[in-house]
N, C-alpha and C positions, 0 to 999 in steps of 0.2 A: 517790720521786722517780726518774725512771728512768735506767737506766745506758747513757750514750750510747755506741754503739759505735765507737772512731776507729779500729781496725787494720783496716785493708786493703789488698788492691792491686788493681791493676788497669794495661792494657794497651789499647792501642788500634791499628786501623788503617782506613785511607779511610773505611771502609764498616760498623767493626763495635765494642763497646767491650766489653774482656771483665772484667769485676768478680769478684773471687773474697772473697767475706766470709765467716772465720771464724766458729763458734757452737759450742762445743764444748761438751759437759754438757747441753746441752740439745735439745728434740725440736720440729723446724719442720716446719710441714704449708703447704701453697698458701695455707690460709686467712691464715695471718701475714705473706702477700707485697701489698703496694697497689703498684700501678705505672700510672701514666699516659703521657704523650709526653713529660713532663719533668719527672716528679715520681717518685723512687720511695722506698717504706718499707717497712722491716721490722720487726715490732711482736711481740715475744718475752718476754712480760713475764719478769721487770724490765727486759730489754734493749730495745733500741729502737735503730734506725739508716734515716737519713731525708737524703736526698741529693735538691736543688734542679738537675737536670742540664743542663750546660753549654750542649746543642741539643737541639731535638725526637727522638725518638726513633721506631720502629717497633714499639707496642707489643703490637700483632696476632700481628707474627712474632719478638719477642723471647722468650727460654726462661729459666727459671730450674730449675736440675740441683741437688736436694737428697741430699747424701749423705757419710759419713763426717765429719760434722760443719763441713761448708762446705757454702755456698751459693754456686753458681754461678753468674753471669748472663752475656748474650748477648745486648748490645742491639743493634739494629742501625739505625743512624743513617737518618732521612730523606733527610739532602743529605750527600753525601761532601766530607767535610772533615775535617780534624785539627784535636781540641780542644786548646786551652790547659790544660785545667784536668777534674776529674769533673764539679766542682758552680758554680757560679755562686759567685765570690770577690766577695760586697757585704755591708757591715755593716746595710745597712737593714734593720730585722725588719718595716717595717712591708710594704716591696715581696716579701721571703720570705713574710710571714703572706700576704697577696693571692697571691701563686705559688702556695701551699699549699691556700689556699682555691679558688681557682681548678681545679686538681688535682684536688681533690675533687668539685666541682659537675659537671666535664664526666664524673669517672667515674658520679655517680649519674646523669645524664644520659644516657652512653651505657647502662646498666644497665636502664634507664627504656625507653629504646629497643629494646635486645634482647629485654627483657619483652613490649614490643608486636607486637615481630615472631611472638615465638614465639605471644602469643596468635592472633595472622593467621593465622601458619601451622596452629595448632591448629584455630582455624575453617575454614579452608579442607578441611583433612583431614574435620572433620565434616561439609562440605560435601560435600565429594566423594565419602565414606561413603554419606550420605543419599541423594544423586542415584544410586549404585551399590546401594544398594536398592529403590530406587522403579524402578528399570530392571529388575531384576531382579522383584519383584512385578508391572512393568507386562510382562514375556513370561512369567511363570507366570500370569498371569490372561489375557491372550491365548490361551496353550496350554490354558488350562483351558476356555473359550470356543468354540476350534474343536473339543475335543473331544464339547461338551454341543452344538455342529452336527451334527458327524458324528453323534454320536448320537442325536439329532430328525430328521435325514433317513433312520438306518437307520430310526428305528422309525417314522417317515411312510410311508415304503415298506413296512413290514409290516403298519401300517395299512390302505392302500390296498389289498394283496392280498389282504389277509382281506376287507373288503368285496366284493372284485370275486368272492373264491370265496364268498363270501356269496351275493350276486348271482344267480351260475349256477346255485348250491342252489337259491335260490327260484324262478327260472325251472323247473327240473326239478321243483321240486314243482308248480307251477304246469298246464306240462303234464299230469304224470302223472296230478293231479286232473281235468283236462279230458277226458281218456280213460277215467278212473272214471266220472267223470259221463256221458261219452257211453254207456258199457256201461250204465250205470242207466237212461240213459231207453230206451235201448232192448229193457231186458227189461220196463219200465213198460211199453212199447208192446206188446210180446208178451204179456204178463200181461191187455191191457187187449183185444188182440185174440183170444183165449182166451176172455177172460168173457164178451165180444161173442158168441162163438161159439154160449156155454151159452145165454143167456140167449134166442139167436134159437131155440135146440132147445129149450128148457122153453116157450116160448108156441106153437109148431107142434104140441104134445102135445094130446089128447082131454081135452075138459073133468071126466070123469071123471080121468083121471091128472093134471088140475092140483090137483084138492082133495085129492089128495094129496100127500104128501113124496115128490118127484122127488128119487132120487138125484146128488147135482151142483148142484143150484136151490136153493143158501143162501139165496139173496132170501128166495123163499116159504116155505122152513120155518121161517127167523128171525122170519117177522113173522108168524104163523098159529100157530108152537109151541105147546099149552098148556103145557108144561112149563119153558118159559122163566122164570126167576126176578130178580126186582129183585137189583141189586147191591148189596151191605150197606156203608154208609161209613163210615169208623172213626170214634170216638168221638173230638171235638177236644182235644190234648193241655193237661194241666192243667200251669198259670202260676207260677212259682216265681222265687227271687230266687237267685242267683248269687255268691259273698262271694269276692273276691279280693283274698290278701295278698302284698303287696310284699315281697322282703328287701333291710332296710335294707345300706346301705354308706355308711364313709366319706365315699368317696372323690365327689364330684358326677358324674363324667362315665358315661355308662352303661354297662350292664356289658359290651357286645359291643365297646364303644371303647376299652376300656381291657385294660390287661395286668395282669389279676385276680392270676395268683402274685407277680407283681413286690410290687402295692402290697401283698400280703399279707408278705408277706415283710419289707417298710417298716415297717408298723406292728408287729408281732412284733419287730424288731430297737429302735425307738423304746419298747416295754413294755418289755424286756428291759432296758433303758439305765436306763431310769425305776427298774427297782428296783434296780439296782446299785450298789453302794457300795463304792469302791474306798482309801479311806482307812482307818488306822488311826483308831477312832474314840478309843482311848485319849487320842489326841494333841490330841483337842479337845472334852476335858472343858469348859474356862472358855469353850467358844464356848455362845453363846443359843442355847434351842431352834429358835427360826425360822433362825438363822447356819448351823442344819448340814444347810439345806433346800437344793439345788443349784440350783430354780428360785427361791427367794427372792435369792439370790446372785447370778444372772444377772439378774433386778429391778434390783437395787441397784448393779449394775454399768452398767446402760443408763441409771440416772436421773446415774451420776455423769459416766458419759461426754457428756450428752445438756449437761450443767453446764462441760463442757470438761476436769473434773478425770481427764487419763487416766492417772495412776501409780493413783488409786485405784479407776479403775475396772478396770485391771490386774491390783490387788491381791484385788480382789471374785472376777476371772474365773478366779484361780490357783487361791483357795480352791476355789470352784465343780469347777473339774477335779480337785485332789485330791479332793474328794469323790466327784465322778462323771467318770470320763476318757472317756464313752460317749457322750455327748449333741454333736452336732455344730455347736450354735448357741454353745458358750462358746470353742470354737476359734476361729469364724466372728467374733467379737464383737472378742477377744483381738485379732484380725490387727487391726480397724480402729484399735483404741485402739495396736497399735504400728506400726502407720503414722502417726498423729498424733505419735507422738514417736520418729518416723525409725527404730525399729529393724527395719530392712527385712530382714534375714535371718530373725528373729522371725517376723515378717508372713509371707514365704513359707511358712514352717515351719506356721504355725498353718491357715493358706488351706489349705496339703496335706494337712494331717489333716484339718482340716471336710471335704475332697473322699472320703477316703477313707471317712469313715463316712458320707456321704450317698449309699451305694448300697444295693439298688439304684435307679437314678433314674427318678424315677415322676414325675406332675403335683404332687403334694404337697411334693418337695422341690426343686420346680425355680427359684422364686427364689433358693432358698440357697443351690444352686449354683452360678446365675450370678453371685453377689454374691462367692463364693471366687477364680471365674475372675478376678471385674474386680480385687480386692483382690492377690492374688497377682501379677498382671498389671502393674499399676502398681506393688508393690515391685519387679519385676524392670526396668521401668520407666526406674526411679527411681537406678537401680544401674547404667545403661546398658549393659544387655542386652538390648537391644530385640529381639533373637532370639527369647529364651525369652521376653520380654512380651509 
């Protein structure tokens, strides 16, 4: 049974009521006080004080000060008037019960309205923040587009200037080539004229002179020379088969289009990771032989994940990581499990670790890097860290 507090003192003015309630030896907090416009209750087990006020008060502006074992209430009246008593003098228990329940119902409705108002305010703040973020992103997008447009115009001007220079150079080459061709034609004409003069001189000689090779008459000498030898043609080349061997490569891209050094480094790191065993095997003596293989544990975790048993999948990946902490796919798959289990911080850590191991970036690990970025961004967004996401 509660102990009713009957000892209190009060005084009033036309606009306010001052109530002093002594509570020595107990600890009072604001949570022990309940007040509406016509109902006041102080509950500190086992003590209880309850008052149905004579007239309505302004519970919003009214105050309660706690100190030195006393609660001092300042209750402001809604209408200025002098009260005959602090509480309603009525022995009708049903009416008192109705007033009490009505006061509690009003308090619940008021709390619900305040909650709804806070919810609306929070939504408005979120909407404002989203609009502000969208405006910033739009401004950034426009700025980037302007930079791209300026760069495009700059490159276009440079390309046009280069084309003009190339056309001028081609024009100069054509002019130079025309001059050289004209000079060659003139030289050919001169040679032809000299040849005709020599032929005429040869034809004007005596018959005896014609029968002998005349100096400068190359045509006659070539035609009648007895020392003329037939040209010796080279023998046909023998046929053969050339065998071409291509260097085998792991990556499907052509060697001239790939980054061979980075790809070889990635393959080397993967091979080292496969050979690495980071766990103390003495601690894993109870495991079967296949359970000591990280790849087998990874496949087991993938099956558990597909079945929806995310905790079992996490356990499999944990053991695989304990055996080998250099395989990025173990951290990547465990991050997916943590996302399903709402372990968002662990999902971010595993995604970041996977990205750290997925270096250097090559086409072979491109899909894994994309998954790591997506899962880390999803975890950040679910934590409402949209900028990081």
